[in-house]
C-alpha positions in Angstrom: 107.9 81.1 105.4 106.5 83.5 103.2 108.0 86.6 102.0 106.4 90.0 103.2 107.5 93.5 100.7 107.5 96.4 103.4 106.8 99.6 101.5 107.5 102.7 103.5 109.5 105.7 102.7 110.8 106.2 106.0 113.4 104.0 106.3 113.1 103.7 110.3 109.9 102.6 109.8 110.6 99.9 107.5 113.9 98.6 109.8 111.7 98.1 113.1 108.8 96.0 111.0 111.4 93.8 108.9 113.1 93.4 112.1 110.1 92.2 114.0 109.1 90.1 110.7 112.7 88.3 110.5 112.4 87.1 113.7 109.1 85.7 113.2 110.5 83.8 110.5 109.5 85.6 107.5 111.6 86.7 104.7 111.2 90.4 103.5 111.8 93.0 100.6 112.0 96.7 101.4 111.1 99.4 99.1 111.0 103.4 99.9 108.6 104.0 97.1 105.9 102.8 95.0 108.0 102.3 91.5 110.6 100.4 93.5 107.3 98.1 95.0 106.6 97.2 91.3 109.4 95.8 90.1 109.8 93.8 93.2 106.4 92.7 93.0 106.8 91.8 89.7 110.5 90.2 90.3 110.4 88.4 93.6 106.7 87.9 93.8 106.2 88.4 97.4 103.3 86.6 99.9 101.8 89.9 101.1 102.5 93.4 101.2 102.8 96.2 104.4 102.2 98.9 102.5 101.9 103.0 103.5 99.5 105.1 102.3 101.5 108.1 102.1 104.2 107.1 99.3 106.1 109.6 97.1 105.5 109.3 93.6 102.6 106.5 93.5 100.9 106.4 96.7 100.3 103.3 98.9 96.0 104.0 97.6 96.9 103.7 93.7 100.0 101.4 94.3 97.1 99.2 96.4 94.5 99.6 93.1 97.4 98.6 90.7 97.6 95.7 92.7 94.4 94.2 93.4 93.5 95.1 89.2 96.5 92.3 88.4 96.0 89.5 91.8 94.9 88.9 94.9 97.8 89.5 96.6 97.2 90.2 100.6 97.7 94.1 101.4 98.2 94.8 105.0 97.9 99.1 104.6 99.7 101.5 107.0 97.7 104.6 107.7 98.1 107.7 109.9 95.5 108.0 113.4 92.6 109.3 112.7 92.8 109.1 108.8 89.5 107.3 108.1 89.0 108.5 104.7 92.1 106.5 103.5 91.1 103.4 105.5 87.9 103.4 103.7 89.1 104.1 100.2 91.5 101.6 101.1 89.1 99.0 101.7 87.2 99.8 99.2 90.1 98.7 96.8 90.2 95.8 98.3 93.1 96.0 100.7 92.7 93.2 103.2 93.5 94.4 106.7 94.9 98.4 107.7 96.8 99.5 111.0 97.2 103.1 112.3 100.2 104.9 112.9 101.8 104.9 115.0 101.5 100.9 115.7 102.7 98.3 117.5 104.8 96.1 115.6 104.1 93.0 117.5 100.3 94.0 116.5 101.5 94.3 112.9 103.2 91.3 113.0 100.1 89.2 114.0 97.9 90.6 111.3 100.6 89.5 108.5 100.3 85.8 110.0 96.5 86.5 110.5 96.2 87.7 107.0 98.2 85.4 105.3 96.3 82.1 107.5 93.0 83.0 105.9 94.6 83.4 102.7 95.5 80.4 102.7 92.3 78.6 103.7 90.6 80.4 101.6 92.8 79.4 98.8 92.0 75.6 100.0 89.6 74.0 97.8 86.3 73.7 98.3 84.2 71.0 96.8 80.6 71.8 97.2 78.2 75.2 96.0 76.1 77.7 97.6 73.0 79.4 95.5 70.6 81.7 97.0 68.4 84.1 93.8 70.4 84.6 91.0 73.9 84.1 92.6 76.0 81.1 92.7 79.2 80.4 93.8 82.0 77.4 93.3 83.6 76.7 96.2 86.4 74.6 94.7 87.5 77.7 91.6 86.0 79.9 94.0 84.0 81.9 91.7 81.2 83.5 91.9 78.3 83.8 89.5 75.0 86.3 88.8 72.8 85.4 86.4 75.0 83.2 84.8 77.2 85.9 84.3 80.9 85.8 86.0 80.9 88.1 89.3 84.6 89.4 89.8 85.7 89.4 94.4 88.6 89.6 96.2 89.5 87.1 98.0 88.1 88.7 101.6 84.8 89.2 99.4 84.1 85.6 98.4 85.1 84.5 102.0 82.4 86.5 103.6 79.9 86.0 101.2 80.7 82.3 101.5 80.4 81.9 105.2 77.3 84.5 105.3 75.8 81.9 102.9 76.4 79.0 104.5 74.6 80.5 107.1 71.3 81.4 105.5 68.6 83.4 107.6 71.2 83.6 110.7 72.4 86.7 111.8 75.7 88.2 112.6 76.8 90.6 114.4 80.2 93.1 113.0 82.4 91.6 115.8 81.2 88.0 115.0 81.8 88.4 111.5 85.4 89.8 112.5 86.1 86.8 114.9 84.7 83.9 111.8 85.7 85.7 109.2 88.9 88.0 109.5 90.0 85.6 112.5 90.2 88.7 114.9 89.6 87.8 118.4 90.0 91.2 119.8 88.4 94.8 119.4 89.3 96.4 116.0 87.4 98.9 113.6 84.4 96.5 112.6 83.8 99.7 110.2 85.9 96.8 107.7 82.5 94.6 107.6 80.3 97.5 106.7 82.8 98.3 103.7 82.7 94.6 102.3 79.3 93.9 102.8 78.0 97.5 100.7 81.0 96.0 98.4 79.1 93.2 97.8 75.6 94.8 97.2 77.4 96.5 94.3 78.4 93.2 92.6 75.8 91.2 93.6 72.1 92.8 93.9 70.3 93.9 91.3 69.5 97.0 94.0 72.5 97.5 95.8 70.2 100.4 97.6 67.4 97.9 98.4 69.4 94.6 99.2 66.9 91.3 98.8 69.5 89.4 100.3 72.0 91.2 101.9 70.3 92.2 105.0 70.9 94.7 108.1 69.4 93.6 110.8 69.6 97.2 112.4 71.3 97.2 116.0 72.3 93.8 115.3 74.6 93.3 112.2 73.8 91.3 109.0 72.4 88.2 107.9 71.9 86.4 104.1 68.2 85.7 102.8 68.3 83.3 100.5 
């Protein structure tokens, strides 16, 4: 079973989260600050990090940036209710999901399972290649190139781009993308999709403000025009 690192400066929060994760069969590690979290990530190689944004010293967003700069280790952020800016920044830094405080420990455990399942399926090799315009996706190596130059994508960015490129010209709503790419059947904040689409445009479009491929269908959702 996967090992989950729980990073939160409140012992009671760590205790509750760890209890529910262990009940579901996960191994757990705990850290009360960003420095200890870094040590555990480097020494113990957890498979997922549950990360509170508000930490003493190195805050959660800074730690998320550090993680994403060195690996695709899945990250679920814990953010205060109403702190939309933290959630947006976290997603832009490459976080895979977020849960707002106060939260249901059962919901968080489900989110952990979902992110790990998606991460695991993302790592399974795909034997095909997809191409549109100057962009080429290699499913086996999970790499992307534009005009022959390598493009760095997070695991979730790759999953979203692969899905849309696999269904060219088909329009998907944000809810549908949350279900098909994030594997969430329940209604969640679809702003996650918006952030990921914006980041993809910045990486693969010649002019992100006037995208040629990742198109918005106003009032409906998104489609990929090859």
